[in-house]
C-alpha positions as CSV (number, residue, x, y, z in Angstrom):
1,M,13.4,25.3,-26.1
2,Q,12.2,24.8,-22.5
3,S,11.2,27.7,-20.5
4,I,12.9,28.9,-17.3
5,W,9.7,28.0,-15.5
6,H,9.5,24.4,-16.8
7,I,13.2,23.9,-15.8
8,C,12.5,25.3,-12.2
9,V,9.4,23.1,-12.0
10,L,11.6,20.0,-12.9
11,A,14.4,21.0,-10.4
12,A,11.8,21.5,-7.7
13,C,10.5,18.1,-8.5
14,A,13.9,16.5,-8.3
15,A,14.7,18.2,-5.0
16,S,11.3,17.1,-3.5
17,A,11.9,13.5,-4.7
18,A,15.2,13.3,-3.0
19,S,13.8,14.4,0.4
20,N,10.3,12.9,0.2
21,P,9.9,10.3,-2.6
22,A,6.0,10.0,-1.9
23,R,4.0,10.1,-5.1
24,L,0.3,10.7,-5.8
25,Y,-1.7,7.5,-6.8
26,E,-5.3,6.6,-7.6
27,I,-5.8,3.8,-5.2
28,T,-8.2,0.8,-5.6
29,I,-8.6,-1.5,-2.6
30,E,-10.2,-4.7,-2.9
31,T,-11.0,-6.8,0.1
32,G,-12.0,-10.4,-0.2
33,M,-13.3,-13.0,2.4
34,P,-13.9,-16.2,0.5
35,H,-15.7,-17.9,3.4
36,L,-18.6,-15.4,3.4
37,E,-21.8,-15.5,1.3
38,E,-21.5,-14.3,-2.3
39,N,-23.0,-10.9,-1.7
40,L,-20.7,-10.2,1.3
41,R,-17.6,-11.7,-0.1
42,Y,-15.9,-8.8,-1.7
43,A,-15.6,-4.9,-1.1
44,I,-13.9,-2.3,-3.5
45,T,-12.9,1.1,-2.3
46,R,-11.1,4.0,-4.3
47,S,-9.1,7.1,-3.2
48,R,-6.1,9.2,-4.0
49,Q,-3.2,9.0,-1.6
50,F,0.5,10.0,-1.6
51,L,2.6,6.8,-1.0
52,A,6.3,6.3,-0.8
53,R,8.2,2.9,-0.7
54,N,8.5,3.2,3.1
55,D,4.7,3.4,3.4
56,L,3.9,0.1,1.6
57,G,4.2,-2.0,4.8
58,S,1.3,-0.1,6.2
59,A,-0.7,0.6,3.1
60,F,-3.2,-2.2,3.7
61,P,-6.3,-0.7,5.5
62,I,-7.3,-3.9,6.9
63,L,-4.3,-3.8,9.2
64,D,-6.3,-1.2,11.3
65,H,-9.1,-3.6,11.9
66,P,-9.5,-4.8,15.5
67,S,-9.2,-8.4,14.5
68,L,-5.4,-7.7,13.5
69,A,-4.7,-5.5,16.5
70,G,-0.9,-5.9,17.4
71,C,-0.1,-7.2,13.8
72,K,2.3,-5.5,11.6
73,L,4.0,-6.4,8.4
74,R,7.9,-7.0,8.6
75,E,9.9,-6.6,5.4
76,Q,11.6,-9.9,4.5
77,Q,12.9,-9.4,1.0
78,H,13.2,-6.5,-1.4
79,A,14.5,-5.8,-4.9
80,E,14.1,-2.9,-7.2
81,D,10.6,-3.9,-8.4
82,M,9.3,-6.2,-5.4
83,L,8.9,-6.2,-1.8
84,L,8.0,-9.2,0.3
85,Y,6.6,-9.0,3.9
86,V,5.6,-11.6,6.7
87,L,2.7,-10.7,9.1
88,V,3.9,-10.5,12.6
89,C,1.2,-10.5,15.4
90,E,2.1,-9.8,19.0
91,G,0.1,-12.3,21.4
92,S,-1.0,-14.5,18.5
93,A,1.0,-17.0,16.9
94,E,-2.1,-18.4,15.2
95,T,-2.8,-15.4,12.9
96,T,-0.3,-15.5,10.0
97,G,0.0,-13.8,6.6
98,T,2.3,-12.5,3.9
99,A,2.3,-9.4,1.6
100,R,4.0,-9.0,-1.8
101,W,4.3,-5.6,-3.7
102,Q,5.0,-5.5,-7.3
103,L,6.5,-2.0,-8.0
104,G,6.3,-0.6,-11.6
105,E,7.0,2.8,-13.0
106,R,3.3,3.8,-13.1
107,V,1.5,1.1,-11.3
108,I,2.1,-0.6,-7.9
109,R,0.3,-3.7,-6.8
110,G,0.2,-5.1,-3.4
111,T,-1.5,-8.3,-2.1
112,L,-2.0,-9.1,1.6
113,D,-3.0,-12.6,2.4
114,V,-4.0,-13.5,6.0
115,K,-5.3,-16.6,8.0
116,L,-6.9,-15.5,11.2
117,G,-6.0,-17.9,13.9
118,G,-8.5,-19.9,15.9
119,K,-11.2,-19.3,13.4
120,N,-9.7,-20.8,10.4
121,M,-10.7,-17.7,8.4
122,T,-8.9,-16.4,5.4
123,L,-8.9,-12.9,3.8
124,Y,-7.0,-11.0,1.4
125,Q,-6.6,-7.4,0.5
126,R,-5.3,-6.1,-2.8
127,V,-4.1,-2.6,-3.2
128,T,-3.5,-1.2,-6.8
129,G,-2.1,2.3,-7.2
130,T,-1.8,4.1,-10.6
131,L,0.5,7.1,-10.6
132,I,-1.3,10.4,-11.1
133,D,1.5,12.8,-10.2
134,G,5.3,12.2,-9.3
135,C,5.8,15.5,-7.7
136,P,3.8,15.8,-4.4
137,P,3.7,19.1,-2.4
138,A,6.3,19.2,0.6
139,G,5.0,17.1,3.4
140,A,2.0,15.6,1.7
141,S,1.2,11.9,2.7
142,E,-2.4,12.1,3.6
143,S,-5.3,10.3,1.7
144,S,-7.6,12.9,0.0
145,G,-10.5,10.9,-0.3
């Protein structure tokens, strides 16, 4: 038999999910620049972060880099378990890119591929989130590490 406390917690999570669907993930971010020397080619970081589906278009930290100033991901297609984006850059038709998210019940995976215009340089960033908790506190959406 479930306790009253357990039922109340489940009800609170359901109400939170309806108003704020963010979930806490263990995030691994891999950035690769294949044109660089082997020891500079890859970087991996880890953190915990609350993410909702609406956050995924801006979940790639490389989008905050000065070389991508004025660039944003615009959603092109979506399904229940997949999102596709195109990179749109104000003032630079030469910088192009796409992003794809695979959405699982416990794991989300996104890959952003970018070609920087004028330099013929490519890079990618992969974000993998493993679900830690499906019931965030109200208003939680910040990285905690």
